[in-house]
C-alpha positions in Angstrom: 25.2 111.2 149.3 27.0 114.4 149.6 28.3 116.0 152.7 25.7 118.7 152.8 23.0 116.0 153.1 24.9 114.2 155.7 25.2 117.4 157.6 21.6 118.0 157.3 20.6 114.6 158.5 22.8 115.0 161.5 21.1 118.4 162.3 17.7 116.7 162.1 18.9 113.8 164.3 20.1 116.3 167.0 16.6 118.0 167.1 14.8 114.7 167.1 16.9 113.6 170.0 16.1 116.5 172.0 12.3 116.4 171.0 11.8 112.7 172.2 14.4 112.8 174.9 17.1 110.4 173.4 19.9 109.5 175.4 22.5 112.0 175.6 25.0 109.6 174.3 23.3 109.9 171.1 23.5 113.8 171.1 27.1 113.3 172.0 27.7 111.2 168.9 26.2 113.8 166.7 28.4 116.5 168.2 31.5 114.4 167.6 30.7 114.2 163.9 29.4 117.8 163.3 31.6 119.7 165.8 28.5 121.4 167.3 28.4 123.1 170.7 32.0 123.3 171.0 33.0 126.1 173.6 36.2 127.5 174.8 37.3 126.0 178.0 37.9 128.3 180.8 41.5 129.9 181.3 42.3 128.0 184.2 42.0 124.7 182.0 44.3 126.1 179.3 41.8 127.0 176.7 41.4 123.8 174.9 38.0 123.1 173.4 35.7 121.0 175.3 32.3 119.6 175.2 29.4 121.2 177.2 28.1 119.9 180.3 26.4 116.5 179.6 23.1 116.0 181.4 22.2 112.5 182.1 19.6 110.4 183.8 19.1 106.9 185.1 19.4 105.5 181.5 23.1 106.5 181.7 23.6 104.1 184.8 22.1 101.1 182.6 24.2 102.1 179.7 27.3 101.9 182.0 26.3 98.6 183.3 25.9 97.2 179.9 29.1 98.6 178.6 31.1 97.1 181.5 29.5 93.6 181.1 30.0 93.5 177.4 33.4 92.0 175.9 35.4 93.7 173.2 34.0 91.4 170.5 30.4 92.4 171.3 29.1 95.2 169.3 28.0 98.0 171.6 24.6 99.2 171.6 23.1 102.6 171.5 19.9 102.8 173.4 17.2 104.8 172.2 14.2 105.6 174.7 10.8 106.3 173.4 8.4 106.6 176.5 8.8 103.5 178.4 10.3 101.3 175.6 13.8 100.6 175.2 14.8 99.9 171.6 18.2 98.8 170.6 20.1 99.7 167.4 23.5 97.9 166.5 26.2 99.5 164.6 27.4 102.2 166.8 30.7 102.1 168.7 31.5 104.7 171.0 34.2 105.1 173.7 32.0 105.6 176.6 32.7 108.9 178.5 31.0 107.3 181.6 33.1 105.4 184.3 32.2 104.1 187.7 33.9 106.2 190.4 34.5 103.6 193.0 34.8 106.2 195.8 31.5 107.4 195.5 30.0 104.3 193.8 28.4 106.4 191.2 28.8 106.8 187.5 30.8 110.1 186.6 31.5 111.8 183.3 35.3 112.3 182.6 36.4 115.2 180.6 40.0 114.0 179.1 42.8 116.3 177.8 41.6 119.5 179.2 43.7 119.6 182.3 46.9 121.8 182.2 49.7 122.2 184.7 48.8 119.1 186.6 45.5 120.4 187.4 42.9 117.9 188.7 40.7 116.4 186.0 37.1 117.6 186.5 34.6 115.1 187.2 30.8 115.4 187.3 28.6 113.1 189.4 25.8 111.5 187.5 22.5 111.4 189.5 19.3 109.4 188.9 16.5 111.3 187.3 14.3 111.4 190.5 17.3 112.7 192.4 16.4 115.6 194.8 19.2 117.6 196.2 16.7 119.1 198.8 16.0 115.8 200.3 19.6 115.1 200.8 20.2 118.4 202.3 17.5 117.7 204.8 18.9 114.2 205.5 22.3 115.7 206.0 21.2 118.4 208.2 19.7 115.9 210.8 23.3 115.4 212.0 23.5 119.1 212.8 20.3 119.3 214.8 19.8 117.9 218.2 16.4 117.5 219.4 16.1 118.5 223.1 13.5 116.8 224.8 14.0 118.1 228.3 11.7 121.1 227.7 8.9 118.8 226.9 9.6 116.7 230.0 9.9 119.5 232.4 6.6 120.9 231.1 4.1 121.3 233.7 2.1 118.3 232.9 -0.8 117.1 235.1 0.3 115.6 238.2 -0.5 111.9 238.4 0.2 111.4 234.7 3.9 112.1 234.4 6.1 113.2 237.3 9.6 114.2 235.6 12.7 113.5 237.5 16.6 113.9 237.2 16.8 110.2 236.4 14.2 110.3 233.6 16.2 113.2 232.0 19.4 111.2 231.7 18.1 108.1 230.4 14.4 108.0 229.0 15.1 104.7 227.2 15.8 102.7 230.1 12.3 102.6 231.6 11.8 99.1 233.4 8.6 97.0 233.5 8.4 97.7 237.1 8.7 101.5 236.6 6.0 101.3 233.8 3.6 99.4 236.2 4.1 102.1 238.7 3.4 104.9 236.2 0.3 103.1 235.2 -0.8 102.5 238.8 -0.1 106.3 239.6 -2.5 107.4 236.8 -5.8 108.4 238.3 -7.4 107.6 235.0 -9.3 110.6 234.2 -9.2 112.2 237.6 -6.6 114.7 236.2 -8.4 118.0 236.3 -9.5 117.6 232.8 -12.9 118.7 233.9 -12.9 121.2 236.9 -16.4 122.2 237.9 -17.1 125.7 239.4 -20.8 124.8 240.5 -22.0 127.5 238.1 -25.0 126.6 235.7 -24.1 128.6 232.5 -27.0 129.9 230.6 -27.8 132.7 228.2 -31.2 132.3 226.9 -33.7 134.5 225.1 -36.5 131.9 224.1 -37.6 128.5 225.5 -36.3 125.4 223.8 -38.7 123.3 221.7 -38.3 120.3 224.4 -39.6 122.9 226.9 -42.8 123.3 225.1 -46.0 121.6 226.6 -46.7 120.3 223.2 -43.4 118.5 223.0 -43.9 114.8 222.7 -41.0 112.4 222.7 -42.9 109.9 220.5 -42.3 112.1 217.5 -38.6 111.3 217.8 -37.1 108.8 215.2 -35.6 105.7 216.4 -32.1 106.7 215.3 -30.2 109.8 214.3 -26.6 110.3 213.3 -25.0 113.6 212.2 -22.3 111.7 210.6 -24.9 110.5 208.0 -28.0 112.4 207.2 -29.3 111.5 204.0 -25.7 110.5 203.0 -24.2 113.9 204.1 -21.7 114.1 207.0 -21.7 117.2 209.2 -19.3 116.0 211.8 -15.6 117.5 212.0 -12.7 115.2 212.3 -11.4 113.4 215.4 -8.7 115.0 217.3 -6.2 114.0 220.0 -5.9 116.4 223.0 -2.9 114.3 224.4 -0.4 115.3 221.8 2.3 116.8 221.6 2.3 116.3 225.3 -0.6 115.6 227.7 -3.0 118.4 228.2 -6.2 118.2 230.4 -8.3 120.0 227.6 -11.1 117.6 227.1 -13.3 120.5 228.3 -12.2 122.4 225.2 -12.2 119.6 222.6 -15.5 118.1 223.8 -17.3 121.5 223.5 -15.6 122.9 220.2 -16.3 119.4 218.7 -19.9 119.9 219.2 -19.7 123.5 218.1 -17.9 122.5 214.8 -20.6 120.3 214.0 -23.3 122.8 214.9 -21.6 125.4 212.6 -21.6 122.8 209.7 -25.2 122.0 210.4 -26.2 125.7 210.6 -24.4 126.2 207.2 -26.0 123.1 205.7 -22.6 121.3 205.1 -21.2 123.9 202.8 -17.5 124.5 202.2 -15.4 125.1 204.2 -16.0 122.6 207.3 -15.5 124.4 210.5 -12.5 123.7 212.6 -12.3 125.9 215.7 -9.1 126.5 217.5 -8.8 124.8 221.1 -5.5 126.4 221.6 -6.9 130.0 221.4 -9.4 129.2 224.0 -6.7 127.7 226.3 -4.6 130.9 225.8 -7.3 133.6 225.9 -10.5 132.4 227.8 -9.2 133.5 231.2 -10.5 130.5 233.0 -9.8 127.0 231.9 -6.3 125.6 230.7 -4.4 122.3 230.5 -5.1 121.9 234.2 -8.8 121.7 233.5 -11.9 123.8 232.7 -15.5 123.1 231.9 -18.1 123.5 228.9 -19.3 126.9 230.2 -15.8 128.5 229.9 -15.8 127.7 226.1 -19.3 129.0 225.6 -18.8 132.3 227.6 -15.7 132.9 225.6 -17.5 132.2 222.3 -20.5 134.5 223.3 -18.2 137.4 224.3 -15.0 137.3 222.4 -15.8 134.9 219.6 -13.7 131.7 218.5 -11.0 131.6 215.7 -10.3 128.8 213.3 -7.4 126.5 213.8 -5.1 128.3 211.4 -4.9 131.3 213.7 -3.5 129.3 216.5 -2.7 125.6 216.1 -2.9 123.2 219.0 0.2 123.0 221.2 -1.0 121.4 224.3 0.6 124.2 226.5 -0.6 127.2 228.5 0.1 130.1 226.3 -0.3 133.8 227.0 -3.1 135.7 225.5 -2.0 138.5 223.1 -2.9 139.6 219.6 -0.5 137.1 218.1 -2.0 134.0 220.1 -5.4 135.2 219.3 -4.6 134.8 215.5 -1.1 135.1 214.1 1.3 133.9 211.4 5.0 134.0 210.6 7.3 134.6 207.6 10.9 133.5 207.6 12.1 136.7 209.2 9.2 137.6 211.7 6.0 136.6 213.4 3.1 138.9 213.5 -0.6 139.1 214.6 -3.4 139.1 212.0 -6.6 141.4 212.1 -8.7 140.0 209.2 -9.5 136.7 210.7 -13.1 135.2 211.1 -14.9 135.1 214.5 -17.2 132.5 215.3 -19.9 133.4 217.9 -22.7 131.6 219.8 -25.9 133.0 220.8 -28.2 131.2 223.2 -26.6 128.4 225.2 -27.7 126.3 228.4 -28.0 123.1 230.0 -30.0 120.0 228.8 -30.7 117.0 230.9 -32.7 113.7 230.3 -32.8 111.2 227.2 -35.8 112.8 225.5 -34.8 116.4 225.8 -31.3 115.5 224.7 -32.4 113.9 221.7 -34.8 116.5 220.6 -32.0 119.2 221.1 -29.5 117.0 219.1 -32.0 116.6 216.1 -33.0 120.2 216.2 -29.7 121.9 216.2 -26.8 119.4 216.1 -24.5 117.7 218.6 -24.0 118.8 222.1 -21.2 118.7 224.8 -21.8 116.3 227.8 -19.8 115.3 230.8 -19.2 111.6 231.8 -17.5 109.7 234.5 -15.0 108.0 232.4 -13.6 104.9 234.1 -10.4 103.1 233.8 -12.1 100.2 232.0 -13.8 102.6 229.5 -10.2 104.5 228.8 -8.2 101.2 228.5 -10.5 98.4 227.4 -13.2 99.8 225.2 -12.5 99.0 221.5 -15.8 98.8 219.8 -19.6 98.1 220.4 -22.0 99.4 222.8 -20.5 99.9 226.1 -22.2 99.5 229.5 -20.5 99.6 232.9 -22.2 100.1 236.3 -20.4 103.0 237.9 -21.1 106.1 240.2 -17.9 107.8 239.4 -18.1 111.5 239.4 -18.1 113.4 236.0 -14.3 113.9 234.9 -14.4 114.2 231.1 -16.2 116.0 228.3 -17.2 114.5 225.0 -19.4 115.4 222.0 -22.8 113.6 221.8 -23.9 113.4 218.1 -26.8 111.1 217.9 -28.4 107.7 218.8 -29.4 104.3 217.4 -30.4 100.8 218.0 -28.3 97.9 217.7 -29.2 94.2 216.4 -30.2 93.2 219.9 -32.5 95.9 220.4 -30.2 98.0 222.6 -30.6 101.6 222.3 -27.4 103.6 222.5 -25.8 107.0 222.2 -23.3 108.0 219.5 -20.3 110.0 220.8 -17.1 111.4 219.8 -14.0 111.4 222.1 -10.8 113.5 221.9 -8.3 110.8 222.2 -7.4 110.2 218.6 -8.7 107.6 216.0 -6.5 105.0 217.3 -8.9 104.8 220.4 -12.4 103.2 220.2 -14.4 103.1 217.0 -12.2 105.5 215.1 -12.1 107.9 218.1 -15.9 107.4 218.7 -17.9 105.3 221.0 -21.4 104.0 221.7 -22.8 103.7 225.2 -26.2 102.7 226.4 -29.1 105.1 227.0 -31.2 105.3 230.2 -33.5 102.8 228.7 -31.1 100.0 229.3 -32.2 97.4 231.7 -35.6 98.6 232.0 -34.8 102.3 232.6 -31.6 101.7 234.8 -29.3 102.9 232.2 -28.2 106.0 233.9 -26.2 103.7 236.1 -24.5 102.1 233.2 -23.6 104.9 230.8 -21.2 106.9 233.0 -23.9 109.5 233.6 -23.9 110.9 230.0 -27.3 112.2 230.3 -27.0 114.3 233.4 -24.9 117.2 232.5 -25.1 118.5 228.9 -25.0 121.8 227.1 -26.3 123.1 223.9 -25.3 126.3 222.1 -27.1 128.2 219.1 -24.3 129.2 216.7 -24.3 132.5 214.9 -23.6 132.3 211.1 -24.8 135.6 210.1 -21.0 137.1 209.7 -19.8 134.0 207.8 -19.6 134.8 204.2 -19.5 131.2 202.9 
């Protein structure tokens, strides 16, 4: 076999190594014999020839371990990687360029005989294949960032839920069981301004409702209806949590926008995209309610006159923000923030109040979920986990929820299906069921927190929606 044939085979071997991602050691072996890829060293290193930078992956670490564990009598192995299989071929003996740097506890590549004038030998750290320098940068940067929680604690949160003081700012982690009990005792459960009634009955109606007709018959209603599953289709938007990142008495927004989201989905027949209205824009710009409370009508009037925006325009911050074009709908680039003008507006047409079991069922089935006020009790807030809830109470309304349907359980008890705004960790993935007024032979109104007494519907306008 002549030298030209040997050279040709080495060239083919080099190409194959690159093609099938063979270990870099095999490529290095080829270069040693053929003299390929020799480049002049930088002037500061004296001009000697040196090999090009060797790129290695996690296979190199395994090679280092094998070479360190093997004795001089053992025949070193050259590893050939083909997909996930490791094949071993004997007969190659190489002086490994890889050494373990004890300082950094990582394999390094040493380039011998290139230093001049006592210059430091160049080293190159060998990282695993899945190493991501950006992740390291983020982890390291944590040491440079100090998260200041004092603005959050000093925020004007609802009185009775958290009263900040100087001691709390000094050491928030040393809360004793006694202080925790005092905090819980001080919470007036939902008497927090979440719902603040003005006494006004909100209405904008151009035609009578179906349930106002003399021909309306409650017997025509089905025994169950659930907008989460109508012939296998879900029209309900995701559950949200009004209490993060800090407490905000915004149930009046979440309960109402939850129902409106669903009504837009129903009116658009479940087509993409699912509607997700922005509660924060309402808090900032409706001019009446805020994190200290409001009522359903505040949302409906704002939707009728100004129109609502989607969550991407103004994400929820649980704070009282000022109203300006940027907070109406805005965005940011790395060097500036600015307002947008081409955002979608979501309007409502007719809206008004609906009361009573039969009328509520008719309204829900006809147009979609509605928003209702309830007198949520401490037991309901802290103890409800699942099932059909009932509790005798005459507590005044203090909370707003979305009412989306009804059904009958295995014991024949009729119940309402409702979505809360306390996150999926609460209740039945953020939802709950509660008895209707039929409970206990028609006394259910005393056991369902008054859920049928104060509800509002709204007809949504989809004429301007392109999808």
